[in-house]
mmCIF file of the N, C-alpha and C atoms, coordinates in Angstrom:
data_MODEL
# 
_entry.id   MODEL 
# 
loop_
_atom_site.group_PDB 
_atom_site.id 
_atom_site.type_symbol 
_atom_site.label_atom_id 
_atom_site.label_alt_id 
_atom_site.label_comp_id 
_atom_site.label_asym_id 
_atom_site.label_entity_id 
_atom_site.label_seq_id 
_atom_site.pdbx_PDB_ins_code 
_atom_site.Cartn_x 
_atom_site.Cartn_y 
_atom_site.Cartn_z 
_atom_site.occupancy 
_atom_site.B_iso_or_equiv 
_atom_site.pdbx_formal_charge 
_atom_site.auth_seq_id 
_atom_site.auth_comp_id 
_atom_site.auth_asym_id 
_atom_site.auth_atom_id 
_atom_site.pdbx_PDB_model_num 
ATOM 1   N N  . UNK A 1 1  ? -4.410  -15.199 -13.075 1.00 0.00 ? 1  UNK A N  1 
ATOM 2   C CA . UNK A 1 1  ? -3.829  -13.777 -14.060 1.00 0.00 ? 1  UNK A CA 1 
ATOM 3   C C  . UNK A 1 1  ? -3.481  -12.473 -13.343 1.00 0.00 ? 1  UNK A C  1 
ATOM 4   N N  . UNK A 1 2  ? -4.860  -12.059 -12.757 1.00 0.00 ? 2  UNK A N  1 
ATOM 5   C CA . UNK A 1 2  ? -4.494  -10.871 -11.797 1.00 0.00 ? 2  UNK A CA 1 
ATOM 6   C C  . UNK A 1 2  ? -3.647  -10.530 -10.792 1.00 0.00 ? 2  UNK A C  1 
ATOM 7   N N  . UNK A 1 3  ? -3.226  -12.162 -9.968  1.00 0.00 ? 3  UNK A N  1 
ATOM 8   C CA . UNK A 1 3  ? -2.582  -11.928 -9.158  1.00 0.00 ? 3  UNK A CA 1 
ATOM 9   C C  . UNK A 1 3  ? -1.040  -11.864 -9.880  1.00 0.00 ? 3  UNK A C  1 
ATOM 10  N N  . UNK A 1 4  ? -0.765  -12.261 -10.772 1.00 0.00 ? 4  UNK A N  1 
ATOM 11  C CA . UNK A 1 4  ? 0.469   -11.977 -11.807 1.00 0.00 ? 4  UNK A CA 1 
ATOM 12  C C  . UNK A 1 4  ? 0.448   -11.010 -12.466 1.00 0.00 ? 4  UNK A C  1 
ATOM 13  N N  . UNK A 1 5  ? -0.128  -10.008 -12.538 1.00 0.00 ? 5  UNK A N  1 
ATOM 14  C CA . UNK A 1 5  ? -0.021  -9.000  -13.372 1.00 0.00 ? 5  UNK A CA 1 
ATOM 15  C C  . UNK A 1 5  ? -0.251  -7.434  -11.791 1.00 0.00 ? 5  UNK A C  1 
ATOM 16  N N  . UNK A 1 6  ? -0.408  -7.895  -10.907 1.00 0.00 ? 6  UNK A N  1 
ATOM 17  C CA . UNK A 1 6  ? -0.425  -7.254  -9.711  1.00 0.00 ? 6  UNK A CA 1 
ATOM 18  C C  . UNK A 1 6  ? 0.916   -7.085  -9.183  1.00 0.00 ? 6  UNK A C  1 
ATOM 19  N N  . UNK A 1 7  ? 1.580   -8.492  -9.193  1.00 0.00 ? 7  UNK A N  1 
ATOM 20  C CA . UNK A 1 7  ? 2.802   -9.053  -8.684  1.00 0.00 ? 7  UNK A CA 1 
ATOM 21  C C  . UNK A 1 7  ? 3.302   -8.235  -9.830  1.00 0.00 ? 7  UNK A C  1 
ATOM 22  N N  . UNK A 1 8  ? 3.352   -8.336  -11.064 1.00 0.00 ? 8  UNK A N  1 
ATOM 23  C CA . UNK A 1 8  ? 4.460   -7.276  -11.734 1.00 0.00 ? 8  UNK A CA 1 
ATOM 24  C C  . UNK A 1 8  ? 4.696   -5.695  -11.529 1.00 0.00 ? 8  UNK A C  1 
ATOM 25  N N  . UNK A 1 9  ? 3.425   -5.637  -11.377 1.00 0.00 ? 9  UNK A N  1 
ATOM 26  C CA . UNK A 1 9  ? 3.333   -3.689  -11.088 1.00 0.00 ? 9  UNK A CA 1 
ATOM 27  C C  . UNK A 1 9  ? 3.879   -3.559  -10.024 1.00 0.00 ? 9  UNK A C  1 
ATOM 28  N N  . UNK A 1 10 ? 3.590   -4.441  -8.649  1.00 0.00 ? 10 UNK A N  1 
ATOM 29  C CA . UNK A 1 10 ? 4.662   -3.903  -7.143  1.00 0.00 ? 10 UNK A CA 1 
ATOM 30  C C  . UNK A 1 10 ? 6.227   -4.049  -7.704  1.00 0.00 ? 10 UNK A C  1 
ATOM 31  N N  . UNK A 1 11 ? 6.442   -5.083  -8.267  1.00 0.00 ? 11 UNK A N  1 
ATOM 32  C CA . UNK A 1 11 ? 8.254   -5.342  -8.068  1.00 0.00 ? 11 UNK A CA 1 
ATOM 33  C C  . UNK A 1 11 ? 8.429   -4.191  -8.919  1.00 0.00 ? 11 UNK A C  1 
ATOM 34  N N  . UNK A 1 12 ? 7.671   -3.841  -9.969  1.00 0.00 ? 12 UNK A N  1 
ATOM 35  C CA . UNK A 1 12 ? 8.261   -2.610  -11.314 1.00 0.00 ? 12 UNK A CA 1 
ATOM 36  C C  . UNK A 1 12 ? 8.079   -1.341  -10.047 1.00 0.00 ? 12 UNK A C  1 
ATOM 37  N N  . UNK A 1 13 ? 7.463   -1.014  -8.876  1.00 0.00 ? 13 UNK A N  1 
ATOM 38  C CA . UNK A 1 13 ? 7.438   0.080   -8.503  1.00 0.00 ? 13 UNK A CA 1 
ATOM 39  C C  . UNK A 1 13 ? 8.308   -0.211  -7.234  1.00 0.00 ? 13 UNK A C  1 
ATOM 40  N N  . UNK A 1 14 ? 8.767   -0.301  -6.787  1.00 0.00 ? 14 UNK A N  1 
ATOM 41  C CA . UNK A 1 14 ? 9.684   -1.192  -5.519  1.00 0.00 ? 14 UNK A CA 1 
ATOM 42  C C  . UNK A 1 14 ? 10.951  -0.537  -5.693  1.00 0.00 ? 14 UNK A C  1 
ATOM 43  N N  . UNK A 1 15 ? 11.686  -0.707  -6.818  1.00 0.00 ? 15 UNK A N  1 
ATOM 44  C CA . UNK A 1 15 ? 13.153  -0.079  -6.992  1.00 0.00 ? 15 UNK A CA 1 
ATOM 45  C C  . UNK A 1 15 ? 12.678  1.094   -7.229  1.00 0.00 ? 15 UNK A C  1 
ATOM 46  N N  . UNK A 1 16 ? 12.178  1.785   -7.633  1.00 0.00 ? 16 UNK A N  1 
ATOM 47  C CA . UNK A 1 16 ? 11.862  3.284   -8.067  1.00 0.00 ? 16 UNK A CA 1 
ATOM 48  C C  . UNK A 1 16 ? 11.554  3.333   -6.701  1.00 0.00 ? 16 UNK A C  1 
ATOM 49  N N  . UNK A 1 17 ? 11.154  3.096   -5.743  1.00 0.00 ? 17 UNK A N  1 
ATOM 50  C CA . UNK A 1 17 ? 10.444  3.831   -4.441  1.00 0.00 ? 17 UNK A CA 1 
ATOM 51  C C  . UNK A 1 17 ? 11.481  3.693   -3.434  1.00 0.00 ? 17 UNK A C  1 
ATOM 52  N N  . UNK A 1 18 ? 12.254  2.505   -3.603  1.00 0.00 ? 18 UNK A N  1 
ATOM 53  C CA . UNK A 1 18 ? 13.548  2.334   -2.492  1.00 0.00 ? 18 UNK A CA 1 
ATOM 54  C C  . UNK A 1 18 ? 14.613  3.772   -2.817  1.00 0.00 ? 18 UNK A C  1 
ATOM 55  N N  . UNK A 1 19 ? 14.771  3.804   -4.019  1.00 0.00 ? 19 UNK A N  1 
ATOM 56  C CA . UNK A 1 19 ? 15.221  5.178   -4.896  1.00 0.00 ? 19 UNK A CA 1 
ATOM 57  C C  . UNK A 1 19 ? 15.360  6.109   -4.443  1.00 0.00 ? 19 UNK A C  1 
ATOM 58  N N  . UNK A 1 20 ? 13.703  6.651   -4.376  1.00 0.00 ? 20 UNK A N  1 
ATOM 59  C CA . UNK A 1 20 ? 13.322  7.737   -3.885  1.00 0.00 ? 20 UNK A CA 1 
ATOM 60  C C  . UNK A 1 20 ? 13.216  8.218   -2.487  1.00 0.00 ? 20 UNK A C  1 
ATOM 61  N N  . UNK A 1 21 ? 13.164  6.854   -1.708  1.00 0.00 ? 21 UNK A N  1 
ATOM 62  C CA . UNK A 1 21 ? 13.265  7.219   -0.674  1.00 0.00 ? 21 UNK A CA 1 
ATOM 63  C C  . UNK A 1 21 ? 14.923  7.578   0.170   1.00 0.00 ? 21 UNK A C  1 
ATOM 64  N N  . UNK A 1 22 ? 15.490  6.897   -0.236  1.00 0.00 ? 22 UNK A N  1 
ATOM 65  C CA . UNK A 1 22 ? 16.891  7.252   -0.064  1.00 0.00 ? 22 UNK A CA 1 
ATOM 66  C C  . UNK A 1 22 ? 17.395  8.548   -0.675  1.00 0.00 ? 22 UNK A C  1 
ATOM 67  N N  . UNK A 1 23 ? 17.149  8.857   -1.807  1.00 0.00 ? 23 UNK A N  1 
ATOM 68  C CA . UNK A 1 23 ? 17.393  10.428  -2.185  1.00 0.00 ? 23 UNK A CA 1 
ATOM 69  C C  . UNK A 1 23 ? 16.656  11.307  -1.127  1.00 0.00 ? 23 UNK A C  1 
ATOM 70  N N  . UNK A 1 24 ? 15.757  11.298  -0.757  1.00 0.00 ? 24 UNK A N  1 
ATOM 71  C CA . UNK A 1 24 ? 14.934  12.180  -0.261  1.00 0.00 ? 24 UNK A CA 1 
ATOM 72  C C  . UNK A 1 24 ? 15.239  12.048  1.356   1.00 0.00 ? 24 UNK A C  1 
ATOM 73  N N  . UNK A 1 25 ? 15.891  11.324  1.886   1.00 0.00 ? 25 UNK A N  1 
ATOM 74  C CA . UNK A 1 25 ? 16.502  11.403  3.857   1.00 0.00 ? 25 UNK A CA 1 
ATOM 75  C C  . UNK A 1 25 ? 18.207  11.649  3.165   1.00 0.00 ? 25 UNK A C  1 
ATOM 76  N N  . UNK A 1 26 ? 18.352  11.556  2.517   1.00 0.00 ? 26 UNK A N  1 
ATOM 77  C CA . UNK A 1 26 ? 19.620  12.286  2.654   1.00 0.00 ? 26 UNK A CA 1 
ATOM 78  C C  . UNK A 1 26 ? 20.821  11.425  2.897   1.00 0.00 ? 26 UNK A C  1 
ATOM 79  N N  . UNK A 1 27 ? 21.520  11.838  3.778   1.00 0.00 ? 27 UNK A N  1 
ATOM 80  C CA . UNK A 1 27 ? 22.696  11.278  4.718   1.00 0.00 ? 27 UNK A CA 1 
ATOM 81  C C  . UNK A 1 27 ? 22.287  9.972   5.228   1.00 0.00 ? 27 UNK A C  1 
ATOM 82  N N  . UNK A 1 28 ? 21.040  10.093  6.049   1.00 0.00 ? 28 UNK A N  1 
ATOM 83  C CA . UNK A 1 28 ? 20.255  9.042   6.467   1.00 0.00 ? 28 UNK A CA 1 
ATOM 84  C C  . UNK A 1 28 ? 19.086  8.040   5.537   1.00 0.00 ? 28 UNK A C  1 
ATOM 85  N N  . UNK A 1 29 ? 20.139  7.821   4.556   1.00 0.00 ? 29 UNK A N  1 
ATOM 86  C CA . UNK A 1 29 ? 18.962  6.891   3.716   1.00 0.00 ? 29 UNK A CA 1 
ATOM 87  C C  . UNK A 1 29 ? 18.429  5.563   4.518   1.00 0.00 ? 29 UNK A C  1 
ATOM 88  N N  . UNK A 1 30 ? 19.446  5.072   5.364   1.00 0.00 ? 30 UNK A N  1 
ATOM 89  C CA . UNK A 1 30 ? 18.843  3.667   6.130   1.00 0.00 ? 30 UNK A CA 1 
ATOM 90  C C  . UNK A 1 30 ? 17.221  4.224   7.221   1.00 0.00 ? 30 UNK A C  1 
ATOM 91  N N  . UNK A 1 31 ? 17.276  5.353   7.207   1.00 0.00 ? 31 UNK A N  1 
ATOM 92  C CA . UNK A 1 31 ? 16.373  5.712   8.037   1.00 0.00 ? 31 UNK A CA 1 
ATOM 93  C C  . UNK A 1 31 ? 15.048  5.518   7.170   1.00 0.00 ? 31 UNK A C  1 
ATOM 94  N N  . UNK A 1 32 ? 15.076  6.563   6.038   1.00 0.00 ? 32 UNK A N  1 
ATOM 95  C CA . UNK A 1 32 ? 14.453  6.387   5.178   1.00 0.00 ? 32 UNK A CA 1 
ATOM 96  C C  . UNK A 1 32 ? 14.122  5.027   4.346   1.00 0.00 ? 32 UNK A C  1 
ATOM 97  N N  . UNK A 1 33 ? 14.622  4.130   4.197   1.00 0.00 ? 33 UNK A N  1 
ATOM 98  C CA . UNK A 1 33 ? 14.007  2.739   3.793   1.00 0.00 ? 33 UNK A CA 1 
ATOM 99  C C  . UNK A 1 33 ? 13.711  2.165   4.873   1.00 0.00 ? 33 UNK A C  1 
ATOM 100 N N  . UNK A 1 34 ? 14.057  2.647   6.176   1.00 0.00 ? 34 UNK A N  1 
ATOM 101 C CA . UNK A 1 34 ? 13.199  1.406   7.298   1.00 0.00 ? 34 UNK A CA 1 
ATOM 102 C C  . UNK A 1 34 ? 11.649  2.120   7.119   1.00 0.00 ? 34 UNK A C  1 
ATOM 103 N N  . UNK A 1 35 ? 11.437  3.457   6.901   1.00 0.00 ? 35 UNK A N  1 
ATOM 104 C CA . UNK A 1 35 ? 10.053  4.165   7.012   1.00 0.00 ? 35 UNK A CA 1 
ATOM 105 C C  . UNK A 1 35 ? 9.578   3.596   6.009   1.00 0.00 ? 35 UNK A C  1 
ATOM 106 N N  . UNK A 1 36 ? 10.025  3.494   5.010   1.00 0.00 ? 36 UNK A N  1 
ATOM 107 C CA . UNK A 1 36 ? 9.261   3.184   3.664   1.00 0.00 ? 36 UNK A CA 1 
ATOM 108 C C  . UNK A 1 36 ? 9.035   1.737   3.778   1.00 0.00 ? 36 UNK A C  1 
ATOM 109 N N  . UNK A 1 37 ? 9.677   0.833   4.549   1.00 0.00 ? 37 UNK A N  1 
ATOM 110 C CA . UNK A 1 37 ? 9.019   -0.453  4.596   1.00 0.00 ? 37 UNK A CA 1 
ATOM 111 C C  . UNK A 1 37 ? 7.990   -0.509  5.905   1.00 0.00 ? 37 UNK A C  1 
ATOM 112 N N  . UNK A 1 38 ? 8.276   0.361   6.708   1.00 0.00 ? 38 UNK A N  1 
ATOM 113 C CA . UNK A 1 38 ? 7.199   0.174   8.033   1.00 0.00 ? 38 UNK A CA 1 
ATOM 114 C C  . UNK A 1 38 ? 5.724   0.764   7.024   1.00 0.00 ? 38 UNK A C  1 
ATOM 115 N N  . UNK A 1 39 ? 5.902   1.697   6.321   1.00 0.00 ? 39 UNK A N  1 
ATOM 116 C CA . UNK A 1 39 ? 4.680   1.836   5.754   1.00 0.00 ? 39 UNK A CA 1 
ATOM 117 C C  . UNK A 1 39 ? 4.259   1.349   4.431   1.00 0.00 ? 39 UNK A C  1 
ATOM 118 N N  . UNK A 1 40 ? 4.703   0.303   4.143   1.00 0.00 ? 40 UNK A N  1 
ATOM 119 C CA . UNK A 1 40 ? 4.297   -0.852  2.864   1.00 0.00 ? 40 UNK A CA 1 
ATOM 120 C C  . UNK A 1 40 ? 4.052   -1.776  3.850   1.00 0.00 ? 40 UNK A C  1 
ATOM 121 N N  . UNK A 1 41 ? 4.190   -2.051  4.923   1.00 0.00 ? 41 UNK A N  1 
ATOM 122 C CA . UNK A 1 41 ? 3.537   -3.588  5.806   1.00 0.00 ? 41 UNK A CA 1 
ATOM 123 C C  . UNK A 1 41 ? 2.513   -2.636  6.489   1.00 0.00 ? 41 UNK A C  1 
ATOM 124 N N  . UNK A 1 42 ? 2.540   -1.703  7.458   1.00 0.00 ? 42 UNK A N  1 
ATOM 125 C CA . UNK A 1 42 ? 0.996   -1.060  7.679   1.00 0.00 ? 42 UNK A CA 1 
ATOM 126 C C  . UNK A 1 42 ? 0.030   -1.311  6.298   1.00 0.00 ? 42 UNK A C  1 
ATOM 127 N N  . UNK A 1 43 ? 0.416   -0.626  5.405   1.00 0.00 ? 43 UNK A N  1 
ATOM 128 C CA . UNK A 1 43 ? -0.438  -0.762  4.250   1.00 0.00 ? 43 UNK A CA 1 
ATOM 129 C C  . UNK A 1 43 ? -0.786  -1.864  3.931   1.00 0.00 ? 43 UNK A C  1 
ATOM 130 N N  . UNK A 1 44 ? -0.023  -2.935  3.736   1.00 0.00 ? 44 UNK A N  1 
ATOM 131 C CA . UNK A 1 44 ? -0.785  -4.471  3.699   1.00 0.00 ? 44 UNK A CA 1 
ATOM 132 C C  . UNK A 1 44 ? -1.008  -5.038  4.728   1.00 0.00 ? 44 UNK A C  1 
ATOM 133 N N  . UNK A 1 45 ? -0.968  -4.859  6.020   1.00 0.00 ? 45 UNK A N  1 
ATOM 134 C CA . UNK A 1 45 ? -2.032  -5.018  7.034   1.00 0.00 ? 45 UNK A CA 1 
ATOM 135 C C  . UNK A 1 45 ? -2.762  -4.273  7.259   1.00 0.00 ? 45 UNK A C  1 
ATOM 136 N N  . UNK A 1 46 ? -3.469  -3.041  7.032   1.00 0.00 ? 46 UNK A N  1 
ATOM 137 C CA . UNK A 1 46 ? -4.966  -2.051  7.116   1.00 0.00 ? 46 UNK A CA 1 
ATOM 138 C C  . UNK A 1 46 ? -5.177  -2.336  6.232   1.00 0.00 ? 46 UNK A C  1 
ATOM 139 N N  . UNK A 1 47 ? -5.000  -2.411  4.997   1.00 0.00 ? 47 UNK A N  1 
ATOM 140 C CA . UNK A 1 47 ? -5.531  -2.221  3.438   1.00 0.00 ? 47 UNK A CA 1 
ATOM 141 C C  . UNK A 1 47 ? -6.812  -3.268  3.529   1.00 0.00 ? 47 UNK A C  1 
ATOM 142 N N  . UNK A 1 48 ? -6.870  -4.667  3.957   1.00 0.00 ? 48 UNK A N  1 
ATOM 143 C CA . UNK A 1 48 ? -8.070  -5.348  3.723   1.00 0.00 ? 48 UNK A CA 1 
ATOM 144 C C  . UNK A 1 48 ? -9.372  -4.894  4.498   1.00 0.00 ? 48 UNK A C  1 
ATOM 145 N N  . UNK A 1 49 ? -8.575  -4.760  6.253   1.00 0.00 ? 49 UNK A N  1 
ATOM 146 C CA . UNK A 1 49 ? -9.453  -4.390  6.830   1.00 0.00 ? 49 UNK A CA 1 
ATOM 147 C C  . UNK A 1 49 ? -10.179 -3.208  6.790   1.00 0.00 ? 49 UNK A C  1 
ATOM 148 N N  . UNK A 1 50 ? -9.920  -1.974  6.194   1.00 0.00 ? 50 UNK A N  1 
ATOM 149 C CA . UNK A 1 50 ? -9.893  -0.520  5.682   1.00 0.00 ? 50 UNK A CA 1 
ATOM 150 C C  . UNK A 1 50 ? -11.120 -0.580  4.580   1.00 0.00 ? 50 UNK A C  1 
ATOM 151 N N  . UNK A 1 51 ? -10.904 -1.481  3.970   1.00 0.00 ? 51 UNK A N  1 
ATOM 152 C CA . UNK A 1 51 ? -11.161 -1.746  2.307   1.00 0.00 ? 51 UNK A CA 1 
ATOM 153 C C  . UNK A 1 51 ? -12.363 -2.459  2.937   1.00 0.00 ? 51 UNK A C  1 
ATOM 154 N N  . UNK A 1 52 ? -12.852 -3.786  3.456   1.00 0.00 ? 52 UNK A N  1 
ATOM 155 C CA . UNK A 1 52 ? -13.685 -4.403  4.566   1.00 0.00 ? 52 UNK A CA 1 
ATOM 156 C C  . UNK A 1 52 ? -14.778 -3.605  5.283   1.00 0.00 ? 52 UNK A C  1 
ATOM 157 N N  . UNK A 1 53 ? -14.250 -3.165  5.771   1.00 0.00 ? 53 UNK A N  1 
ATOM 158 C CA . UNK A 1 53 ? -14.969 -1.856  6.722   1.00 0.00 ? 53 UNK A CA 1 
ATOM 159 C C  . UNK A 1 53 ? -15.798 -0.721  5.805   1.00 0.00 ? 53 UNK A C  1 
ATOM 160 N N  . UNK A 1 54 ? -15.374 -0.482  4.749   1.00 0.00 ? 54 UNK A N  1 
ATOM 161 C CA . UNK A 1 54 ? -15.332 0.421   3.688   1.00 0.00 ? 54 UNK A CA 1 
ATOM 162 C C  . UNK A 1 54 ? -16.745 -0.050  2.862   1.00 0.00 ? 54 UNK A C  1 
ATOM 163 N N  . UNK A 1 55 ? -16.502 -1.256  2.572   1.00 0.00 ? 55 UNK A N  1 
ATOM 164 C CA . UNK A 1 55 ? -17.761 -1.842  1.835   1.00 0.00 ? 55 UNK A CA 1 
ATOM 165 C C  . UNK A 1 55 ? -18.690 -2.277  2.539   1.00 0.00 ? 55 UNK A C  1 
ATOM 166 N N  . UNK A 1 56 ? -18.384 -2.996  3.669   1.00 0.00 ? 56 UNK A N  1 
ATOM 167 C CA . UNK A 1 56 ? -19.819 -3.021  4.197   1.00 0.00 ? 56 UNK A CA 1 
ATOM 168 C C  . UNK A 1 56 ? -20.709 -1.917  4.689   1.00 0.00 ? 56 UNK A C  1 
ATOM 169 N N  . UNK A 1 57 ? -19.981 -1.003  4.909   1.00 0.00 ? 57 UNK A N  1 
ATOM 170 C CA . UNK A 1 57 ? -20.436 0.349   5.597   1.00 0.00 ? 57 UNK A CA 1 
ATOM 171 C C  . UNK A 1 57 ? -20.909 0.989   4.513   1.00 0.00 ? 57 UNK A C  1 
ATOM 172 N N  . UNK A 1 58 ? -20.783 1.250   3.534   1.00 0.00 ? 58 UNK A N  1 
ATOM 173 C CA . UNK A 1 58 ? -21.357 2.280   2.363   1.00 0.00 ? 58 UNK A CA 1 
ATOM 174 C C  . UNK A 1 58 ? -21.938 0.969   1.383   1.00 0.00 ? 58 UNK A C  1 
ATOM 175 N N  . UNK A 1 59 ? -21.674 -0.048  1.149   1.00 0.00 ? 59 UNK A N  1 
ATOM 176 C CA . UNK A 1 59 ? -22.323 -1.071  0.113   1.00 0.00 ? 59 UNK A CA 1 
ATOM 177 C C  . UNK A 1 59 ? -23.864 -1.736  0.706   1.00 0.00 ? 59 UNK A C  1 
ATOM 178 N N  . UNK A 1 60 ? -23.600 -2.023  1.977   1.00 0.00 ? 60 UNK A N  1 
ATOM 179 C CA . UNK A 1 60 ? -24.932 -2.465  2.429   1.00 0.00 ? 60 UNK A CA 1 
ATOM 180 C C  . UNK A 1 60 ? -26.052 -1.325  2.455   1.00 0.00 ? 60 UNK A C  1 
ATOM 181 N N  . UNK A 1 61 ? -25.647 -0.044  2.933   1.00 0.00 ? 61 UNK A N  1 
ATOM 182 C CA . UNK A 1 61 ? -26.423 1.027   3.660   1.00 0.00 ? 61 UNK A CA 1 
ATOM 183 C C  . UNK A 1 61 ? -27.015 1.535   2.229   1.00 0.00 ? 61 UNK A C  1 
ATOM 184 N N  . UNK A 1 62 ? -26.362 1.267   0.918   1.00 0.00 ? 62 UNK A N  1 
ATOM 185 C CA . UNK A 1 62 ? -26.928 1.795   -0.503  1.00 0.00 ? 62 UNK A CA 1 
ATOM 186 C C  . UNK A 1 62 ? -28.050 0.383   -0.804  1.00 0.00 ? 62 UNK A C  1 
ATOM 187 N N  . UNK A 1 63 ? -27.265 -0.760  -0.657  1.00 0.00 ? 63 UNK A N  1 
ATOM 188 C CA . UNK A 1 63 ? -28.837 -1.699  -0.993  1.00 0.00 ? 63 UNK A CA 1 
ATOM 189 C C  . UNK A 1 63 ? -29.500 -1.863  -0.326  1.00 0.00 ? 63 UNK A C  1 
ATOM 190 N N  . UNK A 1 64 ? -29.564 -1.706  1.107   1.00 0.00 ? 64 UNK A N  1 
ATOM 191 C CA . UNK A 1 64 ? -31.031 -1.623  1.933   1.00 0.00 ? 64 UNK A CA 1 
ATOM 192 C C  . UNK A 1 64 ? -31.628 -0.257  1.544   1.00 0.00 ? 64 UNK A C  1 
ATOM 193 N N  . UNK A 1 65 ? -31.308 0.898   0.904   1.00 0.00 ? 65 UNK A N  1 
ATOM 194 C CA . UNK A 1 65 ? -31.985 1.938   0.804   1.00 0.00 ? 65 UNK A CA 1 
ATOM 195 C C  . UNK A 1 65 ? -32.994 1.951   0.247   1.00 0.00 ? 65 UNK A C  1 
ATOM 196 N N  . UNK A 1 66 ? -33.092 1.317   -0.903  1.00 0.00 ? 66 UNK A N  1 
ATOM 197 C CA . UNK A 1 66 ? -33.851 0.903   -1.830  1.00 0.00 ? 66 UNK A CA 1 
ATOM 198 C C  . UNK A 1 66 ? -34.732 -0.333  -2.096  1.00 0.00 ? 66 UNK A C  1 
# 
């Protein structure tokens, strides 16, 4: 259920994000779209790694402190 809701949220966001990226880059719309896509892919790749690292660092130290 949560995966479906997440997918719908992502699907609703992307058309507006692409439109905004193309708008802000002016005549170099393809460059803006490329940066937008690379940023999304980097976030998908680094997100799980960073969230795991932060949860291990902060959650375990708090659990072990008391």
